[in-house]
C-alpha positions in Angstrom: -134.6 -92.4 29.7 -137.7 -90.4 29.6 -138.1 -86.8 29.4 -140.6 -84.5 30.6 -140.3 -80.5 29.2 -142.5 -78.6 31.2 -143.6 -75.5 29.2 -143.5 -76.0 25.6 -142.7 -72.9 24.0 -140.5 -71.6 21.4 -137.5 -73.8 22.8 -139.4 -76.5 24.8 -141.1 -77.4 20.8 -137.8 -77.2 19.6 -136.3 -79.5 21.8 -139.1 -81.9 21.2 -139.1 -81.9 17.5 -135.3 -82.3 17.6 -136.1 -85.6 20.0 -138.4 -86.7 17.7 -136.4 -86.1 14.8 -134.0 -88.4 16.6 -136.7 -91.2 17.0 -137.0 -90.3 20.9 -140.3 -92.0 21.8 -140.5 -91.2 26.1 -141.6 -87.9 25.9 -143.9 -85.9 27.8 -144.6 -82.2 27.4 -146.9 -79.8 29.4 -148.8 -76.7 28.6 -150.4 -74.4 30.4 -153.6 -74.5 28.1 -155.4 -78.0 27.3 -155.7 -76.6 23.4 -151.9 -76.2 23.2 -151.4 -79.8 24.8 -153.6 -81.4 22.2 -151.8 -79.6 19.7 -148.2 -80.9 20.7 -149.7 -84.5 21.2 -150.9 -84.1 17.6 -148.2 -82.3 15.9 -145.4 -84.6 17.4 -146.7 -88.0 18.3 -146.1 -87.3 22.0 -147.9 -87.4 25.2 -149.0 -84.0 26.3 -150.7 -82.6 29.2 -151.5 -79.3 31.6 -150.5 -81.6 34.8 -146.9 -81.2 35.6 -146.9 -82.8 38.8 -148.0 -86.2 36.6 -145.7 -85.3 33.7 -142.6 -85.5 36.1 -143.8 -89.0 37.1 -141.1 -91.4 36.3 -139.1 -88.9 34.1 -135.2 -89.3 34.1 -134.8 -85.8 33.1 -137.3 -82.7 33.6 -136.8 -79.9 31.7 -137.7 -76.3 32.8 -138.4 -74.4 29.8 -140.9 -71.8 31.0 -139.6 -68.0 30.9 -137.9 -67.0 33.6 -140.7 -64.9 35.1 -142.8 -67.9 35.5 -140.0 -70.4 37.1 -140.7 -69.8 40.8 -144.5 -70.4 40.2 -143.5 -73.6 38.7 -141.2 -74.9 41.5 -143.4 -74.6 43.7 -145.9 -76.6 41.7 -143.4 -79.5 41.1 -139.8 -78.6 43.1 -141.0 -80.8 46.6 -142.2 -83.7 43.9 -138.4 -84.0 42.2 -136.2 -86.7 43.3 -132.4 -87.3 43.4 -132.7 -89.8 40.7 -133.8 -87.1 38.4 -131.9 -84.6 36.7 -133.4 -81.3 36.0 -132.1 -79.2 33.0 -133.4 -75.9 33.4 -133.3 -73.7 30.0 -134.8 -70.7 31.9 -132.6 -67.6 30.6 -130.9 -65.7 33.8 -131.6 -68.2 36.8 -128.9 -69.6 38.2 -128.8 -73.0 40.0 -129.1 -72.0 43.1 -132.4 -70.3 42.9 -133.6 -73.4 41.4 -132.0 -75.6 44.3 -133.4 -73.6 46.8 -137.2 -75.1 45.4 -135.9 -78.9 45.7 -134.9 -81.6 47.6 -131.6 -82.6 49.0 -129.4 -83.4 46.4 -131.3 -83.1 43.3 -129.1 -82.7 40.4 -129.3 -79.0 38.5 -128.0 -78.4 35.1 -128.2 -75.1 33.4 -128.2 -74.3 29.9 -128.7 -71.3 27.5 -129.8 -72.5 24.1 -130.4 -69.9 21.6 -133.1 -69.4 18.8 -131.5 -71.5 15.8 -132.5 -74.5 17.9 -135.7 -74.4 16.0 -133.9 -75.9 12.9 -131.3 -78.1 14.4 -128.9 -75.5 14.3 -128.6 -74.1 17.4 -125.6 -73.9 20.2 -126.2 -73.9 24.1 -123.6 -73.1 26.7 -124.2 -75.4 29.9 -123.2 -75.9 33.9 -123.4 -78.1 36.7 -125.1 -77.0 39.4 -124.1 -78.1 43.3 -125.0 -82.0 42.9 -124.7 -82.2 39.4 -121.8 -84.8 38.3 -120.5 -86.2 35.2 -123.9 -88.5 34.5 -125.8 -85.7 34.9 -124.1 -83.4 32.2 -124.0 -86.2 29.8 -127.7 -87.0 30.2 -128.8 -82.9 29.6 -126.2 -83.0 26.5 -127.9 -85.6 25.3 -131.2 -83.4 25.2 -129.4 -80.2 24.0 -127.6 -82.2 20.8 -130.8 -83.0 19.5 -131.0 -79.3 18.1 -127.6 -78.3 18.0 -124.3 -78.3 19.6 -123.3 -77.8 23.3 -120.2 -76.2 24.8 -119.5 -76.9 28.7 -118.7 -73.8 30.7 -118.3 -73.0 35.0 -121.5 -70.9 36.1 -120.3 -67.8 36.1 -119.4 -67.9 32.5 -123.2 -68.3 31.7 -123.8 -64.5 31.7 -121.4 -63.9 28.7 -122.8 -67.3 26.8 -125.9 -65.6 27.2 -124.6 -61.9 25.7 -122.7 -63.6 23.0 -125.1 -66.7 21.5 -128.1 -66.1 23.4 -128.7 -62.6 22.2 -126.3 -63.4 18.8 -129.2 -63.8 16.5 -130.5 -60.7 17.1 -127.1 -59.1 16.4 -126.5 -61.0 13.0 -130.7 -60.2 12.2 -129.8 -56.6 12.5 -127.0 -57.0 10.3 -128.9 -58.7 7.9 -131.8 -56.4 7.7 -129.5 -53.2 7.6 -127.4 -55.2 4.6 -130.8 -55.4 2.9 -131.8 -52.3 3.3 -128.3 -51.2 1.6 -129.0 -53.4 -1.4 -132.5 -51.8 -2.1 -130.7 -48.3 -1.8 -128.6 -49.7 -4.8 -131.6 -50.7 -6.5 -132.0 -54.5 -6.1 -135.7 -55.5 -5.7 -136.0 -56.7 -1.6 -136.5 -60.2 -2.9 -133.1 -60.4 -4.4 -131.3 -58.5 -1.7 -132.6 -60.6 0.9 -132.0 -64.0 -0.8 -128.0 -62.2 -1.6 -127.7 -61.7 2.3 -129.2 -64.6 3.9 -127.5 -67.0 1.3 -124.0 -65.0 1.8 -124.4 -65.1 5.9 -125.3 -69.0 5.5 -122.4 -69.9 3.3 -119.8 -67.6 5.3 -121.0 -69.4 8.7 -120.6 -72.8 7.0 -117.3 -72.0 5.8 -116.0 -71.0 9.6 -117.3 -74.0 10.9 -116.9 -77.0 8.3 -113.6 -75.4 6.8 -112.2 -74.7 10.5 -111.4 -71.2 8.9 -110.3 -68.2 11.1 -112.3 -65.4 10.5 -109.5 -63.1 9.9 -108.3 -65.6 7.2 -111.5 -65.5 5.7 -112.1 -61.6 5.8 -108.3 -61.1 4.2 -109.0 -64.0 1.7 -112.0 -61.8 0.5 -109.7 -58.5 0.8 -107.7 -57.7 -2.3 -105.5 -54.8 -2.0 -107.3 -51.6 -3.4 -110.4 -53.4 -3.9 -113.9 -52.8 -2.8 -114.0 -54.9 0.1 -110.9 -52.9 1.6 -112.8 -49.9 1.1 -115.9 -51.1 3.1 -113.8 -52.5 5.7 -112.2 -48.7 6.2 -116.0 -47.7 6.4 -116.9 -49.9 9.3 -113.6 -49.6 11.2 -113.9 -45.7 11.0 -117.4 -45.9 11.9 -116.7 -48.0 15.1 -118.5 -51.2 14.5 -115.8 -53.3 16.2 -116.0 -51.4 19.8 -120.0 -50.8 19.0 -120.0 -54.6 19.1 -117.8 -55.1 22.1 -119.8 -52.7 23.9 -123.3 -54.5 23.0 -122.2 -57.5 23.8 -120.9 -56.0 27.1 -124.1 -54.5 27.7 -125.8 -57.4 26.9 -123.9 -59.6 29.8 -124.2 -56.9 32.4 -128.2 -57.2 32.0 -127.8 -60.8 32.1 -126.0 -60.4 36.0 -129.4 -58.0 36.7 -131.6 -60.3 35.5 -130.1 -63.0 37.9 -130.3 -60.7 40.7 -134.0 -60.5 40.1 -133.3 -56.5 39.1 -136.3 -55.3 36.6 
């Protein structure tokens, strides 16, 4: 399959890097700036251009990887040129498939996805849903692209706002927690370098235990928590501070904001 990635920003370039590391050769990417297109071509050994209309010619999958505020302009440029034999994969946050379909010809299949930032190191995860004209074959095509940089879960479209809130915004929550833990280590007289290494590796190792060993978070927490020990004292402080409720509220707030953006609210 030939893949055209329109808008090679952070997520777009992470898809390019993931596909190239999987020996995918038939790729074309676009950028608004000529120097950026040249940079992409040299860095990844692919075709790159500033001409979106030219890029989609002969493409089996067309990835819309521009910022949400630029999607209308892009679709105004290429929407009428896309054909039902092509699969449109949108990774523009909060943009419903119905909005994209309004700019396309009849029966053009659209798949919507919400990847996250760890895709840049091939450890991302994306939620994915089908538009009105997308069938199993189109989801499979889109999944092939997304799995080049991580994992994929399929959900109905009404769940995409929750996907955005949990995993799309999720790296920022972990980064905030890491920042707080690093600062706590410094307060306890550790150097910033040592505290950072301790926190980052602990987060990475914990994530791998949960994923690779299939452990439930409660199981892992109880494994670390001994009666009357240091961990249970810390957990008590976190619970008394309302950390669990704050996380619930934060993720719910992110989901509500995603819904607002989908409606076009500023």
